[in-house]
ZAMIMI-393329 format. One record per residue (C-alpha): residue number from 1; y, x, z; residue in three letters; chain. Coordinates in Angstrom, 2 decimals, always signed. Example, Ala and Ser with C-alpha at 12.3 -4.5 7.8 and 13.67 -1.06 7.14 Angstrom:
# ZAMIMI-393329
atom lumba 1; v -4.50; u +12.30; w +7.80; rofi ALA; pami A
atom lumba 2; v -1.06; u +13.67; w +7.14; rofi SER; pami A
***
This chain:
# ZAMIMI-393329
atom lumba 1; v -0.08; u -0.05; w +0.01; rofi MET; pami A
atom lumba 2; v +3.41; u +1.08; w -0.81; rofi ALA; pami A
atom lumba 3; v +5.91; u +1.81; w +1.83; rofi ASP; pami A
atom lumba 4; v +8.47; u -0.54; w +2.65; rofi SER; pami A
atom lumba 5; v +11.65; u -0.08; w +3.30; rofi GLN; pami A
atom lumba 6; v +10.77; u -1.04; w +7.07; rofi PHE; pami A
atom lumba 7; v +8.07; u +1.49; w +7.11; rofi SER; pami A
atom lumba 8; v +10.54; u +4.34; w +5.40; rofi GLN; pami A
atom lumba 9; v +13.10; u +3.31; w +7.85; rofi ILE; pami A
atom lumba 10; v +10.82; u +3.86; w +11.16; rofi LEU; pami A
atom lumba 11; v +8.65; u +6.72; w +9.74; rofi CYS; pami A
atom lumba 12; v +12.05; u +8.56; w +9.51; rofi ARG; pami A
atom lumba 13; v +13.32; u +7.26; w +12.96; rofi PHE; pami A
atom lumba 14; v +10.29; u +8.61; w +14.42; rofi ILE; pami A
atom lumba 15; v +9.95; u +11.99; w +13.17; rofi ALA; pami A
atom lumba 16; v +13.51; u +12.53; w +13.74; rofi ASP; pami A
atom lumba 17; v +13.75; u +11.05; w +17.20; rofi ALA; pami A
atom lumba 18; v +9.95; u +12.94; w +18.39; rofi PHE; pami A
atom lumba 19; v +9.12; u +15.44; w +16.49; rofi LEU; pami A
atom lumba 20; v +12.77; u +16.97; w +15.35; rofi GLY; pami A
atom lumba 21; v +11.44; u +20.13; w +13.63; rofi ASP; pami A
atom lumba 22; v +11.24; u +18.73; w +10.19; rofi GLY; pami A
atom lumba 23; v +7.85; u +17.12; w +10.00; rofi SER; pami A
atom lumba 24; v +7.56; u +13.94; w +8.37; rofi ARG; pami A
atom lumba 25; v +5.52; u +10.83; w +9.70; rofi VAL; pami A
atom lumba 26; v +3.65; u +8.35; w +7.33; rofi GLN; pami A
atom lumba 27; v +2.75; u +4.99; w +7.42; rofi ARG; pami A
atom lumba 28; v -0.96; u +6.13; w +8.84; rofi ASP; pami A
atom lumba 29; v +0.33; u +9.16; w +11.06; rofi THR; pami A
atom lumba 30; v -2.03; u +8.62; w +14.09; rofi PRO; pami A
atom lumba 31; v +0.82; u +8.58; w +16.56; rofi LEU; pami A
atom lumba 32; v -0.53; u +8.17; w +20.01; rofi LEU; pami A
atom lumba 33; v -3.86; u +10.34; w +18.86; rofi GLU; pami A
atom lumba 34; v -1.56; u +13.04; w +17.41; rofi LEU; pami A
atom lumba 35; v +0.75; u +12.28; w +20.95; rofi ASN; pami A
atom lumba 36; v +3.99; u +11.87; w +18.72; rofi ILE; pami A
atom lumba 37; v +4.68; u +8.77; w +20.85; rofi LEU; pami A
atom lumba 38; v +3.57; u +8.54; w +24.97; rofi ASP; pami A
atom lumba 39; v +4.17; u +5.56; w +27.24; rofi SER; pami A
atom lumba 40; v +7.69; u +5.88; w +27.62; rofi ALA; pami A
atom lumba 41; v +8.44; u +6.49; w +23.73; rofi ALA; pami A
atom lumba 42; v +6.69; u +3.11; w +23.05; rofi LEU; pami A
atom lumba 43; v +9.56; u +1.55; w +24.82; rofi PHE; pami A
atom lumba 44; v +11.99; u +3.91; w +22.97; rofi ASP; pami A
atom lumba 45; v +10.80; u +2.13; w +19.65; rofi VAL; pami A
atom lumba 46; v +11.00; u -0.98; w +20.70; rofi VAL; pami A
atom lumba 47; v +14.39; u -0.78; w +21.53; rofi ASP; pami A
atom lumba 48; v +14.97; u +0.65; w +17.95; rofi TYR; pami A
atom lumba 49; v +13.19; u -1.76; w +16.05; rofi ILE; pami A
atom lumba 50; v +15.40; u -4.36; w +18.09; rofi ARG; pami A
atom lumba 51; v +18.60; u -3.06; w +17.57; rofi GLN; pami A
atom lumba 52; v +17.57; u -1.79; w +13.93; rofi GLU; pami A
atom lumba 53; v +16.02; u -5.03; w +12.59; rofi PHE; pami A
atom lumba 54; v +17.00; u -7.70; w +15.27; rofi GLY; pami A
atom lumba 55; v +12.97; u -8.24; w +15.97; rofi VAL; pami A
atom lumba 56; v +12.18; u -8.79; w +19.77; rofi GLN; pami A
atom lumba 57; v +8.84; u -7.63; w +21.04; rofi ILE; pami A
atom lumba 58; v +7.39; u -9.50; w +23.96; rofi PRO; pami A
atom lumba 59; v +6.27; u -7.29; w +26.82; rofi VAL; pami A
atom lumba 60; v +2.55; u -8.85; w +26.23; rofi ALA; pami A
atom lumba 61; v +2.52; u -7.12; w +22.59; rofi ASP; pami A
atom lumba 62; v +3.41; u -3.69; w +23.96; rofi ILE; pami A
atom lumba 63; v -0.03; u -2.16; w +23.94; rofi HIS; pami A
atom lumba 64; v -1.73; u +1.04; w +22.14; rofi PRO; pami A
atom lumba 65; v -3.37; u -0.93; w +19.13; rofi GLU; pami A
atom lumba 66; v +0.21; u -2.07; w +17.82; rofi HIS; pami A
atom lumba 67; v +1.37; u +1.44; w +18.09; rofi PHE; pami A
atom lumba 68; v -1.07; u +3.35; w +16.82; rofi ALA; pami A
atom lumba 69; v +0.67; u +3.80; w +13.45; rofi ASN; pami A
atom lumba 70; v +3.72; u +2.37; w +11.76; rofi VAL; pami A
atom lumba 71; v +1.39; u +0.12; w +9.59; rofi ALA; pami A
atom lumba 72; v +0.30; u -1.49; w +12.52; rofi GLN; pami A
atom lumba 73; v +4.09; u -1.72; w +13.92; rofi LEU; pami A
atom lumba 74; v +4.60; u -3.44; w +10.70; rofi GLU; pami A
atom lumba 75; v +1.98; u -5.90; w +10.75; rofi ALA; pami A
atom lumba 76; v +3.22; u -6.70; w +14.32; rofi LEU; pami A
atom lumba 77; v +7.18; u -6.93; w +13.64; rofi VAL; pami A
atom lumba 78; v +6.01; u -9.18; w +10.54; rofi LEU; pami A
atom lumba 79; v +3.67; u -11.30; w +12.55; rofi ARG; pami A
atom lumba 80; v +7.04; u -11.83; w +15.03; rofi LEU; pami A
atom lumba 81; v +9.28; u -12.08; w +12.34; rofi ASN; pami A
atom lumba 82; v +9.89; u -13.33; w +8.53; rofi PRO; pami A
atom lumba 83; v +9.92; u -10.68; w +6.10; rofi LEU; pami A
atom lumba 84; v +13.03; u -11.26; w +4.83; rofi GLU; pami A
atom lumba 85; v +14.30; u -10.17; w +7.83; rofi LYS; pami A
atom lumba 86; v +13.11; u -6.54; w +7.83; rofi ILE; pami A
atom lumba 87; v +12.30; u -5.67; w +4.09; rofi ALA; pami A
***
């Protein structure tokens, strides 16, 4: 699947905020498995999504399976919000 605008923006944010060494993050990069995100960083990502895309992720949906990679995050956001708001 081609990268959406959402996934491109989120990949760039995660790379810049949590790697900071010029490394790139792809849609399928295992964010937790590679320790790119930790438990505190999850909330930073949730806040970024709220500010950048206007999507509120409920606390009940903040668990590792939704943060495994950007593709999983995108699926969660699409479930929570109409496509036209994040595309």
